[in-house]
C-alpha positions as CSV (number, residue, x, y, z in Angstrom):
1,M,-15.1,17.1,-3.6
2,K,-14.8,14.6,-0.8
3,L,-11.8,12.3,-0.7
4,P,-12.2,8.5,-0.3
5,A,-11.2,7.2,3.1
6,Q,-11.6,4.1,5.1
7,I,-11.5,3.1,8.7
8,T,-8.9,0.3,8.9
9,H,-8.7,-0.6,12.5
10,I,-10.9,-0.1,15.6
11,T,-10.1,-1.3,19.1
12,P,-11.3,0.2,22.4
13,G,-9.4,3.5,22.8
14,R,-8.0,3.5,19.2
15,I,-9.3,4.2,15.7
16,R,-7.1,4.3,12.6
17,F,-8.3,5.5,9.2
18,K,-6.6,6.1,5.9
19,V,-6.8,8.6,3.1
20,P,-4.7,7.0,0.4
21,A,-5.3,9.8,-2.2
22,K,-3.4,12.3,0.0
23,R,-0.4,10.1,0.9
24,R,2.7,12.3,1.3
25,D,0.7,15.5,1.5
26,Q,2.0,17.0,4.7
27,S,-0.2,20.1,4.7
28,F,-3.4,18.0,4.3
29,F,-2.5,15.7,7.2
30,E,-1.4,18.6,9.4
31,A,-4.8,20.2,8.9
32,L,-6.6,16.9,9.4
33,Q,-4.6,16.3,12.6
34,I,-5.8,19.7,13.9
35,D,-9.4,19.0,12.9
36,C,-9.4,15.6,14.6
37,S,-7.7,16.9,17.8
38,G,-10.8,19.1,18.2
39,F,-13.1,16.1,18.7
40,A,-14.3,15.7,22.3
41,G,-12.7,12.8,24.1
42,V,-9.7,12.5,21.7
43,K,-6.5,12.7,23.6
44,Q,-3.9,12.2,20.8
45,V,-3.9,12.3,17.0
46,T,-1.0,11.0,15.0
47,A,-0.8,11.3,11.2
48,N,1.6,9.3,9.1
49,I,2.0,11.0,5.7
50,L,3.9,8.1,4.2
51,T,1.1,5.6,4.7
52,G,-1.7,8.2,4.5
53,S,-3.1,7.1,7.9
54,V,-4.4,8.9,11.0
55,L,-4.5,7.2,14.4
56,L,-6.8,8.6,17.1
57,L,-6.4,7.7,20.7
58,Y,-9.4,8.5,22.8
59,D,-11.2,8.1,26.1
60,D,-14.2,9.7,27.8
61,I,-16.3,9.2,24.6
62,K,-18.3,6.4,23.2
63,Q,-16.7,4.7,20.3
64,D,-19.8,4.9,18.1
65,V,-20.1,8.7,18.7
66,L,-16.5,9.2,17.7
67,I,-16.8,7.1,14.6
68,E,-19.8,9.1,13.5
69,R,-17.9,12.4,14.0
70,I,-15.0,11.0,11.9
71,K,-17.4,9.8,9.2
72,N,-19.1,13.3,9.1
73,H,-15.8,15.1,8.4
74,P,-16.5,17.6,5.6
75,F,-13.5,16.6,3.4
76,L,-13.8,12.8,3.7
77,Q,-16.1,10.2,2.2
78,F,-15.8,6.9,4.2
79,E,-16.3,3.5,2.6
80,S,-18.7,1.1,4.3
81,T,-17.5,-0.3,7.6
82,D,-19.5,-3.5,7.2
83,N,-16.2,-5.4,7.5
84,L,-15.9,-4.5,11.2
85,T,-17.0,-7.3,13.5
86,E,-17.7,-7.3,17.2
87,K,-16.3,-10.2,19.2
88,S,-16.0,-10.5,23.0
89,G,-16.3,-6.8,23.6
90,A,-13.5,-5.8,21.2
91,I,-14.0,-4.6,17.7
92,F,-11.5,-5.6,15.1
93,T,-11.3,-5.5,11.3
94,T,-11.8,-8.5,9.1
95,A,-11.0,-6.5,6.0
96,K,-9.3,-8.3,3.2
97,Q,-5.7,-7.5,3.5
98,P,-3.5,-7.9,0.3
99,T,-1.3,-10.9,0.3
100,A,2.5,-10.6,0.2
101,A,2.4,-11.7,-3.5
102,Q,-0.2,-9.0,-4.3
103,K,2.0,-6.4,-2.5
104,A,5.1,-7.6,-4.4
105,S,3.2,-7.5,-7.7
106,R,2.1,-4.0,-7.1
107,S,5.6,-2.9,-6.2
108,L,7.0,-4.5,-9.3
109,A,4.3,-2.9,-11.4
110,S,5.1,0.5,-9.8
111,F,8.9,-0.1,-10.5
112,D,8.1,-1.1,-14.1
113,S,6.1,2.1,-14.7
114,T,8.8,4.3,-13.1
115,L,11.5,2.6,-15.2
116,R,9.4,3.2,-18.4
117,E,8.9,6.8,-17.4
118,F,12.5,7.4,-16.5
119,S,13.8,5.8,-19.8
120,H,11.1,7.5,-21.9
121,G,9.6,4.1,-22.9
122,S,12.8,2.5,-24.1
123,L,13.2,0.2,-21.0
124,D,10.8,-1.9,-19.0
125,L,11.3,-4.5,-16.3
126,R,11.1,-7.4,-18.7
127,S,13.9,-5.9,-20.9
128,V,16.1,-5.3,-17.9
129,L,15.6,-8.9,-16.6
130,F,16.3,-10.3,-20.1
131,I,19.5,-8.4,-20.4
132,S,20.6,-9.4,-16.8
133,F,19.8,-13.1,-17.4
134,V,21.8,-13.1,-20.7
135,M,24.7,-11.4,-19.0
136,F,24.7,-13.7,-16.0
137,A,24.4,-16.8,-18.3
138,T,27.3,-15.6,-20.4
139,R,29.4,-15.1,-17.3
140,Q,28.5,-18.7,-16.2
141,L,29.5,-20.0,-19.6
142,T,32.9,-18.3,-19.3
143,Q,33.4,-20.0,-15.9
144,G,32.5,-23.4,-17.3
145,A,29.1,-23.8,-15.6
146,V,27.4,-24.8,-18.9
147,L,25.0,-27.5,-17.9
148,G,23.7,-26.0,-14.6
149,N,23.6,-22.3,-14.2
150,A,24.1,-21.0,-17.7
151,V,21.4,-23.2,-19.3
152,N,18.9,-22.2,-16.6
153,L,19.7,-18.5,-17.0
154,F,19.3,-18.6,-20.7
155,W,16.0,-20.5,-20.3
156,Y,14.7,-17.7,-18.0
157,A,15.9,-15.0,-20.4
158,F,14.2,-16.5,-23.4
159,Q,11.0,-17.1,-21.4
160,L,10.8,-13.3,-21.0
161,L,10.7,-13.0,-24.8
162,R,7.5,-14.9,-25.0
163,P,4.4,-12.7,-25.5
164,K,2.5,-11.8,-22.3
165,K,-0.6,-13.7,-21.6
166,P,-3.7,-11.4,-21.3
């Protein structure tokens, strides 16, 4: 079975592609690094197992030829590269990059699922936030900050009790 991959960046002399399904798989990326080092014209291959990416530095080979060799790798199935655009001799990606809010949302969702797994389903992020807001609001009340901070913290806490919107 071929693994999904995508070319994420192309400039003269450099090509980066990712194999997200194999992130953190050291042996896979070591083997892939050795395979790609065998391509004619490639002078350096660097794999980053944390991001699941491979960077190829090349010369003495046409870019299109190298891209075809990468795409024909026996273990990888590359997504369409229609998002690559040529402009003034340089090729760059116009791929849709996730926004900071989307990245933060994914991180929070990941943290929430990890928290649920760790607590065997008894805690989730909403529960932890609710408890935290109530504790901080109570602390503000004991310090006399009733109208400002305590009321706001209680408001945020009780907003978390409302049902999630689909």
